[in-house]
PDB file with one MODEL, atoms N, CA, C and O in Angstrom:
MODEL        1
ATOM      1  N   MET A   1       0.813  -1.189   0.000  1.00  0.00           N
ATOM      2  CA  MET A   1       0.000   0.000   0.000  1.00  0.00           C
ATOM      3  C   MET A   1       0.862   1.262   0.000  1.00  0.00           C
ATOM      4  O   MET A   1       0.533   2.253  -0.651  1.00  0.00           O
ATOM      5  N   LEU A   2       1.949   1.211   0.725  1.00  0.00           N
ATOM      6  CA  LEU A   2       2.842   2.377   0.734  1.00  0.00           C
ATOM      7  C   LEU A   2       3.497   2.582  -0.615  1.00  0.00           C
ATOM      8  O   LEU A   2       3.747   3.716  -1.023  1.00  0.00           O
ATOM      9  N   LYS A   3       3.778   1.481  -1.316  1.00  0.00           N
ATOM     10  CA  LYS A   3       4.400   1.593  -2.632  1.00  0.00           C
ATOM     11  C   LYS A   3       3.485   2.338  -3.589  1.00  0.00           C
ATOM     12  O   LYS A   3       3.956   3.098  -4.435  1.00  0.00           O
ATOM     13  N   THR A   4       2.187   2.127  -3.462  1.00  0.00           N
ATOM     14  CA  THR A   4       1.220   2.818  -4.316  1.00  0.00           C
ATOM     15  C   THR A   4       1.288   4.322  -4.096  1.00  0.00           C
ATOM     16  O   THR A   4       1.273   5.097  -5.052  1.00  0.00           O
ATOM     17  N   LYS A   5       1.363   4.726  -2.850  1.00  0.00           N
ATOM     18  CA  LYS A   5       1.397   6.153  -2.530  1.00  0.00           C
ATOM     19  C   LYS A   5       2.732   6.790  -2.905  1.00  0.00           C
ATOM     20  O   LYS A   5       2.774   7.956  -3.299  1.00  0.00           O
ATOM     21  N   LYS A   6       3.823   6.033  -2.785  1.00  0.00           N
ATOM     22  CA  LYS A   6       5.149   6.591  -3.069  1.00  0.00           C
ATOM     23  C   LYS A   6       5.394   6.812  -4.557  1.00  0.00           C
ATOM     24  O   LYS A   6       6.273   7.593  -4.921  1.00  0.00           O
ATOM     25  N   THR A   7       4.642   6.147  -5.420  1.00  0.00           N
ATOM     26  CA  THR A   7       4.860   6.316  -6.858  1.00  0.00           C
ATOM     27  C   THR A   7       4.309   7.638  -7.380  1.00  0.00           C
ATOM     28  O   THR A   7       4.609   8.025  -8.509  1.00  0.00           O
ATOM     29  N   ILE A   8       3.529   8.319  -6.598  1.00  0.00           N
ATOM     30  CA  ILE A   8       2.930   9.589  -7.023  1.00  0.00           C
ATOM     31  C   ILE A   8       3.827  10.740  -6.574  1.00  0.00           C
ATOM     32  O   ILE A   8       4.244  10.808  -5.418  1.00  0.00           O
ATOM     33  N   VAL A   9       4.107  11.618  -7.489  1.00  0.00           N
ATOM     34  CA  VAL A   9       4.960  12.771  -7.219  1.00  0.00           C
ATOM     35  C   VAL A   9       4.214  13.742  -6.308  1.00  0.00           C
ATOM     36  O   VAL A   9       2.996  13.885  -6.410  1.00  0.00           O
ATOM     37  N   ASP A  10       4.954  14.411  -5.411  1.00  0.00           N
ATOM     38  CA  ASP A  10       4.342  15.386  -4.516  1.00  0.00           C
ATOM     39  C   ASP A  10       3.630  16.473  -5.315  1.00  0.00           C
ATOM     40  O   ASP A  10       4.158  16.985  -6.303  1.00  0.00           O
ATOM     41  N   GLY A  11       2.440  16.810  -4.875  1.00  0.00           N
ATOM     42  CA  GLY A  11       1.653  17.830  -5.545  1.00  0.00           C
ATOM     43  C   GLY A  11       0.690  17.278  -6.577  1.00  0.00           C
ATOM     44  O   GLY A  11      -0.206  17.992  -7.027  1.00  0.00           O
ATOM     45  N   GLN A  12       0.857  16.023  -6.960  1.00  0.00           N
ATOM     46  CA  GLN A  12      -0.056  15.409  -7.921  1.00  0.00           C
ATOM     47  C   GLN A  12      -1.094  14.569  -7.192  1.00  0.00           C
ATOM     48  O   GLN A  12      -0.882  14.122  -6.065  1.00  0.00           O
ATOM     49  N   VAL A  13      -2.227  14.366  -7.869  1.00  0.00           N
ATOM     50  CA  VAL A  13      -3.311  13.561  -7.324  1.00  0.00           C
ATOM     51  C   VAL A  13      -3.644  12.480  -8.334  1.00  0.00           C
ATOM     52  O   VAL A  13      -3.787  12.758  -9.524  1.00  0.00           O
ATOM     53  N   SER A  14      -3.769  11.246  -7.859  1.00  0.00           N
ATOM     54  CA  SER A  14      -4.123  10.127  -8.735  1.00  0.00           C
ATOM     55  C   SER A  14      -5.606   9.833  -8.594  1.00  0.00           C
ATOM     56  O   SER A  14      -6.134   9.806  -7.483  1.00  0.00           O
ATOM     57  N   GLN A  15      -6.277   9.612  -9.713  1.00  0.00           N
ATOM     58  CA  GLN A  15      -7.706   9.303  -9.707  1.00  0.00           C
ATOM     59  C   GLN A  15      -7.956   7.817  -9.995  1.00  0.00           C
ATOM     60  O   GLN A  15      -9.041   7.444 -10.441  1.00  0.00           O
ATOM     61  N   ASP A  16      -6.956   6.978  -9.741  1.00  0.00           N
ATOM     62  CA  ASP A  16      -7.103   5.539  -9.957  1.00  0.00           C
ATOM     63  C   ASP A  16      -8.021   4.943  -8.897  1.00  0.00           C
ATOM     64  O   ASP A  16      -8.118   5.450  -7.779  1.00  0.00           O
ATOM     65  N   VAL A  17      -8.691   3.859  -9.272  1.00  0.00           N
ATOM     66  CA  VAL A  17      -9.542   3.138  -8.327  1.00  0.00           C
ATOM     67  C   VAL A  17      -8.758   1.964  -7.753  1.00  0.00           C
ATOM     68  O   VAL A  17      -7.668   1.645  -8.229  1.00  0.00           O
ATOM     69  N   LEU A  18      -9.309   1.332  -6.742  1.00  0.00           N
ATOM     70  CA  LEU A  18      -8.641   0.205  -6.098  1.00  0.00           C
ATOM     71  C   LEU A  18      -8.527  -0.983  -7.042  1.00  0.00           C
ATOM     72  O   LEU A  18      -9.444  -1.275  -7.810  1.00  0.00           O
ATOM     73  N   THR A  19      -7.399  -1.655  -6.972  1.00  0.00           N
ATOM     74  CA  THR A  19      -7.228  -2.885  -7.730  1.00  0.00           C
ATOM     75  C   THR A  19      -7.839  -4.036  -6.933  1.00  0.00           C
ATOM     76  O   THR A  19      -8.207  -3.866  -5.771  1.00  0.00           O
ATOM     77  N   LYS A  20      -7.944  -5.186  -7.550  1.00  0.00           N
ATOM     78  CA  LYS A  20      -8.539  -6.345  -6.894  1.00  0.00           C
ATOM     79  C   LYS A  20      -7.749  -6.743  -5.648  1.00  0.00           C
ATOM     80  O   LYS A  20      -8.337  -7.022  -4.603  1.00  0.00           O
ATOM     81  N   ASN A  21      -6.430  -6.770  -5.754  1.00  0.00           N
ATOM     82  CA  ASN A  21      -5.588  -7.127  -4.612  1.00  0.00           C
ATOM     83  C   ASN A  21      -5.705  -6.113  -3.478  1.00  0.00           C
ATOM     84  O   ASN A  21      -5.716  -6.496  -2.308  1.00  0.00           O
ATOM     85  N   GLU A  22      -5.792  -4.842  -3.802  1.00  0.00           N
ATOM     86  CA  GLU A  22      -5.958  -3.811  -2.773  1.00  0.00           C
ATOM     87  C   GLU A  22      -7.302  -3.967  -2.067  1.00  0.00           C
ATOM     88  O   GLU A  22      -7.393  -3.812  -0.849  1.00  0.00           O
ATOM     89  N   LYS A  23      -8.343  -4.274  -2.838  1.00  0.00           N
ATOM     90  CA  LYS A  23      -9.656  -4.484  -2.221  1.00  0.00           C
ATOM     91  C   LYS A  23      -9.634  -5.658  -1.258  1.00  0.00           C
ATOM     92  O   LYS A  23     -10.207  -5.584  -0.171  1.00  0.00           O
ATOM     93  N   ILE A  24      -8.977  -6.737  -1.649  1.00  0.00           N
ATOM     94  CA  ILE A  24      -8.896  -7.914  -0.781  1.00  0.00           C
ATOM     95  C   ILE A  24      -8.163  -7.573   0.514  1.00  0.00           C
ATOM     96  O   ILE A  24      -8.612  -7.942   1.599  1.00  0.00           O
ATOM     97  N   CYS A  25      -7.044  -6.875   0.404  1.00  0.00           N
ATOM     98  CA  CYS A  25      -6.290  -6.474   1.600  1.00  0.00           C
ATOM     99  C   CYS A  25      -7.123  -5.567   2.507  1.00  0.00           C
ATOM    100  O   CYS A  25      -7.124  -5.735   3.727  1.00  0.00           O
ATOM    101  N   ILE A  26      -7.819  -4.623   1.919  1.00  0.00           N
ATOM    102  CA  ILE A  26      -8.630  -3.703   2.714  1.00  0.00           C
ATOM    103  C   ILE A  26      -9.769  -4.451   3.393  1.00  0.00           C
ATOM    104  O   ILE A  26     -10.078  -4.174   4.552  1.00  0.00           O
ATOM    105  N   TRP A  27     -10.404  -5.397   2.692  1.00  0.00           N
ATOM    106  CA  TRP A  27     -11.467  -6.199   3.312  1.00  0.00           C
ATOM    107  C   TRP A  27     -10.925  -6.992   4.495  1.00  0.00           C
ATOM    108  O   TRP A  27     -11.567  -7.053   5.544  1.00  0.00           O
ATOM    109  N   ILE A  28      -9.763  -7.593   4.340  1.00  0.00           N
ATOM    110  CA  ILE A  28      -9.184  -8.393   5.426  1.00  0.00           C
ATOM    111  C   ILE A  28      -8.892  -7.518   6.640  1.00  0.00           C
ATOM    112  O   ILE A  28      -9.275  -7.856   7.760  1.00  0.00           O
ATOM    113  N   PHE A  29      -8.220  -6.403   6.421  1.00  0.00           N
ATOM    114  CA  PHE A  29      -7.907  -5.514   7.532  1.00  0.00           C
ATOM    115  C   PHE A  29      -9.166  -4.914   8.152  1.00  0.00           C
ATOM    116  O   PHE A  29      -9.237  -4.738   9.368  1.00  0.00           O
ATOM    117  N   SER A  30     -10.154  -4.603   7.325  1.00  0.00           N
ATOM    118  CA  SER A  30     -11.384  -4.006   7.836  1.00  0.00           C
ATOM    119  C   SER A  30     -12.218  -5.006   8.623  1.00  0.00           C
ATOM    120  O   SER A  30     -12.909  -4.623   9.567  1.00  0.00           O
ATOM    121  N   LEU A  31     -12.167  -6.269   8.254  1.00  0.00           N
ATOM    122  CA  LEU A  31     -12.897  -7.265   9.025  1.00  0.00           C
ATOM    123  C   LEU A  31     -12.245  -7.508  10.385  1.00  0.00           C
ATOM    124  O   LEU A  31     -12.924  -7.876  11.344  1.00  0.00           O
ATOM    125  N   LEU A  32     -10.934  -7.303  10.468  1.00  0.00           N
ATOM    126  CA  LEU A  32     -10.250  -7.441  11.750  1.00  0.00           C
ATOM    127  C   LEU A  32     -10.548  -6.263  12.679  1.00  0.00           C
ATOM    128  O   LEU A  32     -10.829  -6.461  13.860  1.00  0.00           O
ATOM    129  N   ASP A  33     -10.487  -5.054  12.156  1.00  0.00           N
ATOM    130  CA  ASP A  33     -10.804  -3.850  12.933  1.00  0.00           C
ATOM    131  C   ASP A  33     -11.269  -2.758  11.971  1.00  0.00           C
ATOM    132  O   ASP A  33     -10.444  -2.006  11.450  1.00  0.00           O
ATOM    133  N   PRO A  34     -12.579  -2.660  11.729  1.00  0.00           N
ATOM    134  CA  PRO A  34     -13.073  -1.743  10.690  1.00  0.00           C
ATOM    135  C   PRO A  34     -12.818  -0.264  10.974  1.00  0.00           C
ATOM    136  O   PRO A  34     -12.537   0.497  10.048  1.00  0.00           O
ATOM    137  N   VAL A  35     -12.908   0.145  12.204  1.00  0.00           N
ATOM    138  CA  VAL A  35     -12.737   1.570  12.513  1.00  0.00           C
ATOM    139  C   VAL A  35     -11.287   1.997  12.318  1.00  0.00           C
ATOM    140  O   VAL A  35     -11.014   3.000  11.659  1.00  0.00           O
ATOM    141  N   LEU A  36     -10.373   1.249  12.882  1.00  0.00           N
ATOM    142  CA  LEU A  36      -8.953   1.606  12.779  1.00  0.00           C
ATOM    143  C   LEU A  36      -8.446   1.477  11.345  1.00  0.00           C
ATOM    144  O   LEU A  36      -7.758   2.369  10.849  1.00  0.00           O
ATOM    145  N   ALA A  37      -8.777   0.386  10.683  1.00  0.00           N
ATOM    146  CA  ALA A  37      -8.310   0.182   9.306  1.00  0.00           C
ATOM    147  C   ALA A  37      -8.885   1.249   8.376  1.00  0.00           C
ATOM    148  O   ALA A  37      -8.169   1.789   7.534  1.00  0.00           O
ATOM    149  N   GLY A  38     -10.160   1.549   8.524  1.00  0.00           N
ATOM    150  CA  GLY A  38     -10.775   2.576   7.689  1.00  0.00           C
ATOM    151  C   GLY A  38     -10.134   3.936   7.878  1.00  0.00           C
ATOM    152  O   GLY A  38      -9.902   4.667   6.915  1.00  0.00           O
ATOM    153  N   ALA A  39      -9.850   4.270   9.135  1.00  0.00           N
ATOM    154  CA  ALA A  39      -9.217   5.563   9.417  1.00  0.00           C
ATOM    155  C   ALA A  39      -7.808   5.630   8.847  1.00  0.00           C
ATOM    156  O   ALA A  39      -7.410   6.650   8.284  1.00  0.00           O
ATOM    157  N   ILE A  40      -7.056   4.550   8.992  1.00  0.00           N
ATOM    158  CA  ILE A  40      -5.677   4.545   8.487  1.00  0.00           C
ATOM    159  C   ILE A  40      -5.657   4.679   6.970  1.00  0.00           C
ATOM    160  O   ILE A  40      -4.906   5.489   6.426  1.00  0.00           O
ATOM    161  N   PHE A  41      -6.477   3.889   6.288  1.00  0.00           N
ATOM    162  CA  PHE A  41      -6.500   3.970   4.832  1.00  0.00           C
ATOM    163  C   PHE A  41      -7.039   5.314   4.356  1.00  0.00           C
ATOM    164  O   PHE A  41      -6.467   5.916   3.447  1.00  0.00           O
ATOM    165  N   TYR A  42      -8.116   5.790   4.946  1.00  0.00           N
ATOM    166  CA  TYR A  42      -8.715   7.033   4.465  1.00  0.00           C
ATOM    167  C   TYR A  42      -7.783   8.226   4.675  1.00  0.00           C
ATOM    168  O   TYR A  42      -7.487   8.963   3.734  1.00  0.00           O
ATOM    169  N   TYR A  43      -7.330   8.408   5.893  1.00  0.00           N
ATOM    170  CA  TYR A  43      -6.505   9.589   6.172  1.00  0.00           C
ATOM    171  C   TYR A  43      -5.097   9.460   5.590  1.00  0.00           C
ATOM    172  O   TYR A  43      -4.432  10.471   5.363  1.00  0.00           O
ATOM    173  N   GLY A  44      -4.641   8.248   5.348  1.00  0.00           N
ATOM    174  CA  GLY A  44      -3.336   8.071   4.717  1.00  0.00           C
ATOM    175  C   GLY A  44      -3.359   8.361   3.228  1.00  0.00           C
ATOM    176  O   GLY A  44      -2.351   8.766   2.648  1.00  0.00           O
ATOM    177  N   TRP A  45      -4.509   8.153   2.615  1.00  0.00           N
ATOM    178  CA  TRP A  45      -4.606   8.288   1.157  1.00  0.00           C
ATOM    179  C   TRP A  45      -5.385   9.505   0.678  1.00  0.00           C
ATOM    180  O   TRP A  45      -5.347   9.801  -0.516  1.00  0.00           O
ATOM    181  N   LYS A  46      -6.073  10.208   1.525  1.00  0.00           N
ATOM    182  CA  LYS A  46      -7.043  11.201   1.057  1.00  0.00           C
ATOM    183  C   LYS A  46      -6.453  12.349   0.234  1.00  0.00           C
ATOM    184  O   LYS A  46      -7.161  12.911  -0.601  1.00  0.00           O
ATOM    185  N   LYS A  47      -5.206  12.712   0.433  1.00  0.00           N
ATOM    186  CA  LYS A  47      -4.630  13.821  -0.327  1.00  0.00           C
ATOM    187  C   LYS A  47      -4.105  13.396  -1.693  1.00  0.00           C
ATOM    188  O   LYS A  47      -4.326  14.092  -2.685  1.00  0.00           O
ATOM    189  N   LYS A  48      -3.411  12.257  -1.754  1.00  0.00           N
ATOM    190  CA  LYS A  48      -2.811  11.826  -3.018  1.00  0.00           C
ATOM    191  C   LYS A  48      -3.679  10.843  -3.792  1.00  0.00           C
ATOM    192  O   LYS A  48      -3.612  10.802  -5.021  1.00  0.00           O
ATOM    193  N   LEU A  49      -4.486  10.057  -3.101  1.00  0.00           N
ATOM    194  CA  LEU A  49      -5.305   9.020  -3.738  1.00  0.00           C
ATOM    195  C   LEU A  49      -6.758   9.144  -3.260  1.00  0.00           C
ATOM    196  O   LEU A  49      -7.238   8.266  -2.543  1.00  0.00           O
ATOM    197  N   PRO A  50      -7.461  10.210  -3.639  1.00  0.00           N
ATOM    198  CA  PRO A  50      -8.794  10.435  -3.080  1.00  0.00           C
ATOM    199  C   PRO A  50      -9.826   9.364  -3.438  1.00  0.00           C
ATOM    200  O   PRO A  50     -10.664   9.027  -2.601  1.00  0.00           O
ATOM    201  N   LYS A  51      -9.790   8.826  -4.647  1.00  0.00           N
ATOM    202  CA  LYS A  51     -10.766   7.792  -5.018  1.00  0.00           C
ATOM    203  C   LYS A  51     -10.515   6.497  -4.255  1.00  0.00           C
ATOM    204  O   LYS A  51     -11.457   5.846  -3.803  1.00  0.00           O
ATOM    205  N   LYS A  52      -9.256   6.128  -4.114  1.00  0.00           N
ATOM    206  CA  LYS A  52      -8.928   4.925  -3.345  1.00  0.00           C
ATOM    207  C   LYS A  52      -9.301   5.120  -1.879  1.00  0.00           C
ATOM    208  O   LYS A  52      -9.787   4.191  -1.234  1.00  0.00           O
ATOM    209  N   ALA A  53      -9.079   6.309  -1.355  1.00  0.00           N
ATOM    210  CA  ALA A  53      -9.436   6.593   0.038  1.00  0.00           C
ATOM    211  C   ALA A  53     -10.939   6.467   0.241  1.00  0.00           C
ATOM    212  O   ALA A  53     -11.394   5.902   1.235  1.00  0.00           O
ATOM    213  N   HIS A  54     -11.701   6.993  -0.701  1.00  0.00           N
ATOM    214  CA  HIS A  54     -13.163   6.923  -0.611  1.00  0.00           C
ATOM    215  C   HIS A  54     -13.645   5.473  -0.675  1.00  0.00           C
ATOM    216  O   HIS A  54     -14.519   5.075   0.096  1.00  0.00           O
ATOM    217  N   GLN A  55     -13.087   4.696  -1.577  1.00  0.00           N
ATOM    218  CA  GLN A  55     -13.484   3.298  -1.696  1.00  0.00           C
ATOM    219  C   GLN A  55     -13.079   2.504  -0.447  1.00  0.00           C
ATOM    220  O   GLN A  55     -13.846   1.664   0.022  1.00  0.00           O
ATOM    221  N   ALA A  56     -11.900   2.760   0.087  1.00  0.00           N
ATOM    222  CA  ALA A  56     -11.462   2.075   1.299  1.00  0.00           C
ATOM    223  C   ALA A  56     -12.361   2.432   2.475  1.00  0.00           C
ATOM    224  O   ALA A  56     -12.655   1.585   3.318  1.00  0.00           O
ATOM    225  N   ASN A  57     -12.793   3.679   2.528  1.00  0.00           N
ATOM    226  CA  ASN A  57     -13.701   4.110   3.581  1.00  0.00           C
ATOM    227  C   ASN A  57     -15.050   3.402   3.461  1.00  0.00           C
ATOM    228  O   ASN A  57     -15.625   2.996   4.471  1.00  0.00           O
ATOM    229  N   GLN A  58     -15.554   3.252   2.253  1.00  0.00           N
ATOM    230  CA  GLN A  58     -16.809   2.536   2.047  1.00  0.00           C
ATOM    231  C   GLN A  58     -16.682   1.068   2.447  1.00  0.00           C
ATOM    232  O   GLN A  58     -17.586   0.519   3.077  1.00  0.00           O
ATOM    233  N   ILE A  59     -15.585   0.439   2.092  1.00  0.00           N
ATOM    234  CA  ILE A  59     -15.375  -0.960   2.458  1.00  0.00           C
ATOM    235  C   ILE A  59     -15.331  -1.107   3.973  1.00  0.00           C
ATOM    236  O   ILE A  59     -15.912  -2.044   4.520  1.00  0.00           O
ATOM    237  N   SER A  60     -14.649  -0.194   4.654  1.00  0.00           N
ATOM    238  CA  SER A  60     -14.566  -0.292   6.113  1.00  0.00           C
ATOM    239  C   SER A  60     -15.924  -0.048   6.764  1.00  0.00           C
ATOM    240  O   SER A  60     -16.220  -0.642   7.801  1.00  0.00           O
ATOM    241  N   MET A  61     -16.759   0.816   6.175  1.00  0.00           N
ATOM    242  CA  MET A  61     -18.108   1.001   6.714  1.00  0.00           C
ATOM    243  C   MET A  61     -18.946  -0.258   6.542  1.00  0.00           C
ATOM    244  O   MET A  61     -19.673  -0.645   7.456  1.00  0.00           O
ATOM    245  N   TRP A  62     -18.852  -0.901   5.379  1.00  0.00           N
ATOM    246  CA  TRP A  62     -19.579  -2.151   5.165  1.00  0.00           C
ATOM    247  C   TRP A  62     -19.088  -3.227   6.124  1.00  0.00           C
ATOM    248  O   TRP A  62     -19.893  -3.992   6.657  1.00  0.00           O
ATOM    249  N   ALA A  63     -17.794  -3.298   6.349  1.00  0.00           N
ATOM    250  CA  ALA A  63     -17.247  -4.277   7.285  1.00  0.00           C
ATOM    251  C   ALA A  63     -17.748  -4.000   8.706  1.00  0.00           C
ATOM    252  O   ALA A  63     -18.019  -4.935   9.460  1.00  0.00           O
ATOM    253  N   PHE A  64     -17.869  -2.734   9.067  1.00  0.00           N
ATOM    254  CA  PHE A  64     -18.399  -2.367  10.381  1.00  0.00           C
ATOM    255  C   PHE A  64     -19.856  -2.808  10.508  1.00  0.00           C
ATOM    256  O   PHE A  64     -20.237  -3.382  11.528  1.00  0.00           O
ATOM    257  N   PHE A  65     -20.672  -2.550   9.488  1.00  0.00           N
ATOM    258  CA  PHE A  65     -22.073  -2.964   9.533  1.00  0.00           C
ATOM    259  C   PHE A  65     -22.208  -4.483   9.604  1.00  0.00           C
ATOM    260  O   PHE A  65     -23.082  -4.997  10.302  1.00  0.00           O
ATOM    261  N   ILE A  66     -21.355  -5.194   8.892  1.00  0.00           N
ATOM    262  CA  ILE A  66     -21.369  -6.661   8.942  1.00  0.00           C
ATOM    263  C   ILE A  66     -20.993  -7.140  10.342  1.00  0.00           C
ATOM    264  O   ILE A  66     -21.620  -8.060  10.867  1.00  0.00           O
ATOM    265  N   ALA A  67     -19.985  -6.531  10.948  1.00  0.00           N
ATOM    266  CA  ALA A  67     -19.561  -6.916  12.295  1.00  0.00           C
ATOM    267  C   ALA A  67     -20.663  -6.656  13.316  1.00  0.00           C
ATOM    268  O   ALA A  67     -20.884  -7.470  14.212  1.00  0.00           O
ATOM    269  N   VAL A  68     -21.349  -5.534  13.188  1.00  0.00           N
ATOM    270  CA  VAL A  68     -22.455  -5.227  14.107  1.00  0.00           C
ATOM    271  C   VAL A  68     -23.597  -6.223  13.911  1.00  0.00           C
ATOM    272  O   VAL A  68     -24.174  -6.701  14.888  1.00  0.00           O
ATOM    273  N   ALA A  69     -23.922  -6.535  12.675  1.00  0.00           N
ATOM    274  CA  ALA A  69     -24.996  -7.489  12.405  1.00  0.00           C
ATOM    275  C   ALA A  69     -24.650  -8.872  12.960  1.00  0.00           C
ATOM    276  O   ALA A  69     -25.501  -9.533  13.554  1.00  0.00           O
ATOM    277  N   VAL A  70     -23.423  -9.302  12.769  1.00  0.00           N
ATOM    278  CA  VAL A  70     -23.001 -10.606  13.301  1.00  0.00           C
ATOM    279  C   VAL A  70     -23.057 -10.597  14.821  1.00  0.00           C
ATOM    280  O   VAL A  70     -23.473 -11.583  15.431  1.00  0.00           O
ATOM    281  N   PHE A  71     -22.647  -9.503  15.434  1.00  0.00           N
ATOM    282  CA  PHE A  71     -22.718  -9.395  16.890  1.00  0.00           C
ATOM    283  C   PHE A  71     -24.146  -9.553  17.382  1.00  0.00           C
ATOM    284  O   PHE A  71     -24.399 -10.314  18.316  1.00  0.00           O
ATOM    285  N   PHE A  72     -25.082  -8.842  16.766  1.00  0.00           N
ATOM    286  CA  PHE A  72     -26.468  -8.923  17.216  1.00  0.00           C
ATOM    287  C   PHE A  72     -27.071 -10.299  16.954  1.00  0.00           C
ATOM    288  O   PHE A  72     -27.879 -10.780  17.749  1.00  0.00           O
ATOM    289  N   VAL A  73     -26.699 -10.921  15.875  1.00  0.00           N
ATOM    290  CA  VAL A  73     -27.219 -12.271  15.582  1.00  0.00           C
ATOM    291  C   VAL A  73     -26.756 -13.251  16.657  1.00  0.00           C
ATOM    292  O   VAL A  73     -27.552 -14.034  17.175  1.00  0.00           O
ATOM    293  N   PHE A  74     -25.470 -13.206  16.990  1.00  0.00           N
ATOM    294  CA  PHE A  74     -24.945 -14.146  17.986  1.00  0.00           C
ATOM    295  C   PHE A  74     -25.300 -13.747  19.417  1.00  0.00           C
ATOM    296  O   PHE A  74     -25.337 -14.604  20.300  1.00  0.00           O
ATOM    297  N   ALA A  75     -25.557 -12.486  19.657  1.00  0.00           N
ATOM    298  CA  ALA A  75     -25.906 -12.032  21.003  1.00  0.00           C
ATOM    299  C   ALA A  75     -27.322 -12.447  21.390  1.00  0.00           C
ATOM    300  O   ALA A  75     -27.600 -12.669  22.569  1.00  0.00           O
ATOM    301  N   PHE A  76     -28.198 -12.553  20.434  1.00  0.00           N
ATOM    302  CA  PHE A  76     -29.594 -12.833  20.749  1.00  0.00           C
ATOM    303  C   PHE A  76     -30.034 -14.243  20.332  1.00  0.00           C
ATOM    304  O   PHE A  76     -31.230 -14.505  20.207  1.00  0.00           O
ATOM    305  N   ILE A  77     -29.087 -15.138  20.120  1.00  0.00           N
ATOM    306  CA  ILE A  77     -29.458 -16.530  19.792  1.00  0.00           C
ATOM    307  C   ILE A  77     -29.627 -17.318  21.059  1.00  0.00           C
ATOM    308  O   ILE A  77     -29.937 -18.508  21.009  1.00  0.00           O
TER     309      ILE A  77
ENDMDL
END
């Protein structure tokens, strides 16, 4: 992930979207801790990679909703 950010020259902004491998990594990290992973990806990428930051933020929100739903399902069984 750092390699992606380092390839962009200072002052430039990349409008690329997440690749398949990046999405998989973000899903894995977000399922482990959605709030922390989402914050790290979003605030780490928001200046140079705004589209990737937005997509990573959406993935972490979905992972958070899934975690809450799983919690309630298992809490009330």
